[in-house]
N, C-alpha and C positions, 0 to 999 in steps of 0.2 A: 748188187752194187758196193761200188768202191767206195773207202774213206777217202775223205779229200785232206789233205795236212793244208791247213790256212792257220793265221794267226788269231788268238783267241780273241770275243768280241769283249773281255772282261780288259785287255790291255788300254792303259789311258795313258802312257808316254810311248808318243811314235811321232818320230822327227820326220818331215818329207823334206829331202838337200832338194833346194829350189835347181842346181845345173846340172846340165849332163856330164856322163864321169864315159871314162873310157873304159868298156866293158869286160874288158880284159885284165880288169883289178879284182883279186881277190879280198877274201877278210882282209891278211895283208896291208893290201892298198886302201881297202873302204877305210880300219881302223884309223889309220892316220888322219882322213880327213873328218872323224868326227872329233878327234882329240884336238886335232891342230887347227882347223880352219872353224870349228863348232864351238873349239873350248869344251866340250862334254867330254867324260869320260865314258869310253866304250867300255867299260867291264861293270858298268852301271845297270846291266838289264834291259835298257830302254832297247826298244824296236829302231831305225832308222832304213829309210825306203828310198833308192836311186834308181834312176833309168838311164839311159843312152839318147844319142840327140836325137834319132831316130823314132824316139818313145813307142816302141813295139817290144823293150823287155825293161823289165823290173828283177833289184837285188833287194833283198830285206836282210838285213844283219843286226842281231844282236848276240850278246853272251849270256849261255847258259851254264849256269856253275862251274864248270871248269874245260869252257872250249868257246870259238866263234861257230854260231849256226850262221848260214846262208842259203837263203831261199831265193830261188831262180824261176824266173817264169819270162817266157818269151811269148811273143803273140805269130803267128801266122799269115795275118789278113789286117789283122786290127791295129788301133794305136791304143795306148792310156791315155786319160783325158790328163794331161797333167795342167794344175794350178800356172796361168798365164804368170804371174807375179815371181820373175827369177832370183828376186832379189833379197826374198825375206824366207826365214826358216819356217816350214808351216807346222804346226801342231794337231796331231790325230787321235781320234782313238778306233778302238777296236773295230768297231761298225764303219768309220771311214776308209778303212785298209782295204777290210772283205769290199766294201762299194768300188773301190779304185781296180782291186783286182778284177772284180764282176765288168768293170766297162764303165763305168758311171761315174758322171762328172761331179765332183764331191764340192768341186768351188760353187756349183749351183744348187746344192744342198742345203738349205738354209731352215732351219725350222721357225716357229711365231717368238715371238721376243718374250723375254722372261718380263712378267710383271710383278709389283712388290707395291704390296696394300699395309696397312697397318690398321686401318680401323673401316669398319663395315660401313658406318654413318660417318 
């Protein structure tokens, strides 16, 4: 059995960039998007997720101690199911990004609403 390199489930700061990008961009082209367009610090260690126009490729960018890490996945036949709202930056957690990498529609996965009570009676 081979080990699979995937984002940790414990990650809480994952940002899904809503627009398709030119996939010729490396970390030198993606980190300015994080800094200039999103107003985030690309050296924060947060994970940033990008896709291409055809939605069959995905890149994940993050800073790890002393350099950028770029994770790249290209699907042969399928497409990643990207959220429909291309205007807003979406925040994900480790479970969401792994669901997206597995081909699941993360925008359709909503849990039960949280209930807050103060008294039993």
